[in-house]
N, C-alpha and C positions, 0 to 999 in steps of 0.2 A: 781262864782260856775252856775252851771247849772238845773234847777229843771224835773226833767221826775217822768210820775205818769199814770198808765193805769189800766185798768182791761180787763176781756181776749174780751170787746166787743168796749175801743181805748181808747187813747190813746194820751197823750202832751207831751211837750219840754219850756224849758220856759228858756232862756238863763238870763231873771229876778227875777220875785218869779212867786210864783203863790197865789191870792187870796186863801185864804182858807174857808174865812168865805162862798164868792160865790161857789166856792167847794161844801158845803157841802150839803149849797140849791141846787148846781143843781144834784150832788147825790139824793141828799132825794127827789128831782121833778121828777129827772130823771132815777131815777135807776140802774144811771152809768156813765160811765165820756163821752164817746162816746156828741161829738157833745160839750162841756164843749166850750168857747168864751176865750181866753188870753192865747194863746201859742199854738204849731203850731201843726197839727196833724200829728202821725206818725204808721206807723203802730203797734200795740199792740202783736203779735209775738218777736216783737224787744228790747219791753221795756226793756230785765237783760243784751242785749248785749250793750246799751250805753255804750259810756263815760260815769265814777262817780265815785264822793269822796267816798259816803253810800248806800250799795242797802241795805233794809232796805225791805224783800218780805213776808209786811201783804197781803195774798193772802186766801182765801176761801181753797185753796190745789190742789196738781198736778199742779205746774205753778214749779219747782227746780225741777225736778224728775232727777232721771239714766242718762235720752236722752238727757236733759239736761245742769246738771252742768256743765260740757265741756267748755260750750260754755256762763258762766257765768262773765262781767266783757271783752269781749273779742269783738272786733271790728267788720265788717262784714270782708270776705275774709281772718281775721288771722286765721290757724290753731292749 
């Protein structure tokens, strides 16, 4: 299982787990995910097309739109 998370400024991918307490502390101090240790940085624009078992779009809004909804869950290069 892989865990990916992100916001509009940064995103990370981790094949094992993400330390939620470290995440909460980091987001409180830095006001976002960018720079969080414990995973590989990925482009936040690609977070919705990562291979995943569960997608939880818990955002401030306007991430899944009429234009992005067809790409959710698809890998790069798929039509």
